[in-house]
N, C-alpha and C positions, 0 to 999 in steps of 0.2 A: 681787325686782326684777321687775315688769310689764316689757313690751312698751315701753311711754312712758317708763319710768325707764331701760332699758337705751338708749333711741335717745337720750335727754336726756345720759348719762354718755358717749356715744360723741362726739355733738358738743363737749360740754365737753373731752373729752381730745383731739379734734383742732385745737380753737381752743389748748388749750395747748402743744401739741406743734409747733404754727404758728411760736409765738414762742419757744419753749424745745428745741426739738427740731428734728426734720426728716420733712417729707412729701412724699411722692409723689402727684400728682394724676392723673386721667382714668384711663380703663380702661386702656390700654396702659402707660404706666407701673407701674400697681398690679400688672399680671399678670407684668410684667417683675421688678418688687422680690419678690413670692412666690413666682417661679418660680427666683431666686437666694438664697433664703432669707434675706433682710431684712429682712421685714414682721415687725413685732409686733403690729400689728391692722390689719384691712381693715374699711373700712366704705363699704357701698353704699346706693345710694338705690333704693328700691322703686318710685318713679314714673318709673324711667328706660324711654325708649320706643326704639326697640323693645326689648324686655325681652333680648334674645337678644345684647344688648352685653356684661351683667355674667354672663349663665348659668351660663359658664365657672368663674368665680370660686367658686362655691360649693365644687364638685368638687374644684379645684387647693389653696383654702385646705385643705380637708380633708386632702388627699395630703400636705401641706406642714406638716399641724399648726399652721396659724396660723387664730386665732379670727377670726372674720367677724361683723360685725353690720349686720343690714339697717336702716336708718332711713327713714321715711317720705317726706322730701324732698330731692331734689336741689339744689333755691333755699338749704335751709337747710343743706347739706353744703359747699356750694360757699361759701357766706357765713364758716361756722365753718373751714374751710380757707383763706382770705384770699381767695377769686376774686370778681371782679365778674359771673360767670356761676354757673350750677348746676355741680354735679360729680358726675359717676356714681359715682364709686368715690375712694376716697381710703386712701393705705397710710401708716401711722406707723412710721418707719424706725426713728429714735431719738426716745426718748419723753419726753428732757427733763423738766420739772417733772410729765409725766403719768404716771408711772411706775407708782403706786398705784393711780390710776384704770383704767389700763389693767391692770392686774395683779386689779384687782375685774372686770374685765367678763371677760377670758380666761377666771379662775374660773367665774364664772357659765356663760360659753359651753360650757366645758368640762363641765360636770356638767348641763347642761340641754338642750345642742345649740345650733347657733346660730339666730339668731331671723330 
């Protein structure tokens, strides 16, 4: 799986979990969710500006053993999460029907490091 395929799978997982599971949107909500140990997968947008907004999420996810994927576009991430605006970060709290995709992503990230 290359970086583009991983990003597409992450968008797909967020989109599916939006309707059949539960998401947390925005850097603050995602941070709280990871700290509480509730996140199944964290997706962050590479084009977030300033980058300092999301810089803490990588080390935090590593500490809490939560898979994190970086995608190219906060607009696409926001759209996948059902928001009319971009999203810097999204956490999947309940997988819903995205469970298999999230497992594939988590396995890949755990074997190869976060993207």
